N, C-alpha and C positions, 0 to 999 in steps of 0.2 A: 305427505303432500307438502307440509309446511317446510320440512328440511330441504326438499328439492328446490323450492322457491327461494329459500334462504341461500342455498349454495349457488343458484343461478345469479341472484342479485349480488352476492359476494364476488363472483367471478367477473361480473360486469363492472362493478365498482373497482376491482383490482385492475382490470384492463384500462379503465379510464384514467386511473391514477398513474399507471405505468406509461401510458401514452402522453400524459401531461408532463411527466418528468423527462421523458425523452425529447419532447418538443422544447422544453425549457433549456435543456443542456445543449441542444443543437444550435441555438442562437446565443452565443456568448458575445456580449458587447466588446468592442475593440479595446477599451480601457481595461476591462477586467481580464481580457485575454492576454494582454501584455503583462499585467501584474502576475497572472497565473504562470505564464511562461518564464518570467524572471524568477519567481519562487521555485519553479521546477528546476531551472538551471542551477540555482544556488544549492538546493538540496541534493541534486544529482552529483554535483562536483564534490561536496563534502561527504557524501555517502561513501565514495570510494576511499577517501582518507580514513573514515571511521572503520570500514571493513578491513583495510590494510593494517591499521593499528590493532584491531581485535585479533587478526590472524597472527601478527607478530608477537603479541603478548601471550597468546595460547602456545605458540611454538617455543617461546622462551621458557614458559612454565614447564612444558614437557621436557625440554632439554635439561633444566635444573633438576626435575624429578628423576629422570633416568640416568643422570650422570653418576659414574662410579669412579672413585679414585683408584689408580693403578700404581702402587708403590713398589712393584717388583723390579 
């Protein structure tokens, strides 16, 4: 009996916390929203450069590893 009451109260508490978090995230102030979007734009731009550099270095390492001299 006690475990079912505890489970029910835990579910209710979890649903209250989840709804509060969703309500807080839905109402982002304008100043914070602009800051967030600026940060997102900055990281999204340089994320592409980072991924390209990583792919290039991986391809170069593979090329050096697989290279065989042909003296024939």
